[in-house]
C-alpha positions, 0 to 999 in steps of 0.5 A: 550505512544504509537506512532500514526501509519499510514500504507500504505497497508493491504488486509483486504477488500480482506479477507472480500470476504471470509466471508458470512458476512464481519466482520472486528472485526474477528481476525481469519486469518489476522493480520489487523483486527480492534482489531489488528489495534487498539492495534497497535495505527493505526490512518490511514490504507490504505485499498487496493482493491486487485484482481489477473489478471484473468477473473472476477477480476473486480466484486471482486474489485467493491465488495471490494469498497462496503465493504469499504463503508459498514464499514463506514456506519455500524461502525461509532463509530470505523472508519472514512473516511480520504480523505482531509486535514481537516480529515487528520489533526484530525487523531492523536487525534481521537480514531477512525480508519482512512481509505482510499482506494487504488487499488493494481492492475489495473486489478481490474477495467479493464478486459483483454479483454474489452475496456479500456473506460469501465474499466475507467468507472468502476474505477470512480464507485470504486472512487464514492463508496470509495469517494477517492483512494490514489493510483493505482498499475498498476500490481500485480506479473504478466504481464497484459494489462497495463505493467509488474508485479514484476515477469516479465521483461515487461515494460509499455504498451500502455494501461498503457500509457493511464492510466497515461494520465488519472491520470494526475492531479487527485491527485491519486498516482501511486504505484511502489511496484508491478512494474517490474523494466522495468515498473517502469523506463518506468513510470518515463520516460513517466511521465517526457517526457509528464510533467504529474502531477502524484505523486508516491510512493511504498506502501509496499516495502523493499530494494534489497540491504538488501535482494535480491528479485524482490519484493524489490526496487533496490537502484537507483529506491528507490533514484528516489522515495526519490528524488521526496519526495515520500513514501516507506512503509516497508513491514513485509512479511518474504519473503521480509524482509529476511526469516532467520532474523527478525532483517533485518526489521531494516536493511531495515529501516536503509538502506532507511535512508542511501539512504536519505529517512529519510522523505520518510520511513513509514510503509506498512506491507502488512497484508493479509489472507495467508490461502490456499497460494500455496507456503508452503515454505513461512510459517510462512508468518510473523515473530512471533514478526510481526504477526499482527498490534499490533506489531507497538509499539514494532517496534517503540520502537526498532527504537527509540534506533537507530534514533532521536524522530523526525525520529521515529515520521516521520517513524510512521506517520508524513512522510505520513501526510506531503506527503498527505498534499501536495497531497491534498492541 
């Protein structure tokens, strides 16, 4: 019997931009095609809207939000929108792929050189196109107008503070996965100082104690996320797991449990189109056994040898369901 699975992060929408006609059933070049997700028994996939921080990024993000909507319109027998408690609680018994959108980099709705008010209007357009978004990450790898990405030491900027104020009470989480350490701690402090009602998560992150990489969470930040009842999605990218040891994936999961995260750990595999990536040292981007989303049954089977059945269910899907039930109630 295959366990149900929820995954917090994939980049299928960005991959669709490379196609003359977007086709989520085309398995070539990405590990999260609809067939791969079905083979892995994915019941809910968070579809990230990803753009780099560069001129014209907002056009690409809006286009991805339109592609998301087109999936629901074109393939009603294959996928469905999951955006409220009633649809969430049907996913494990449904044969369809549940989908909700998210924004990986806030540069997708606001250019670096335009008024923030225009960017926030564009964010509302993206939300209208997708019906709901689960989370927003302020940055990607680099610094932008909102703050510092994981490859920088920059913290929270004034536009980032304004964005947090805007998100107050909107039931949209802030994603810490691509935040610099300084940005992450600044956001936690700003949210607390101003008593903002903003949920948090780390949609696709591993642990720096297991493999030392700036994209992985330091223990004290992971503990802060766990303390808030939030989620940490395990990332399958070889560069963040440990490039030399596929079994380190389970070390990351076990470390999260040791930090007290038994109710926070979930999946955020981060499947994206790696063709043309400039860093050839990262090839292969995923270990063979984690090459696409069909790997989930084998991963959950391995996890079941180390933790209780309830913990397996929690990591596979229940932790996310519990989080979303609280967020959307």
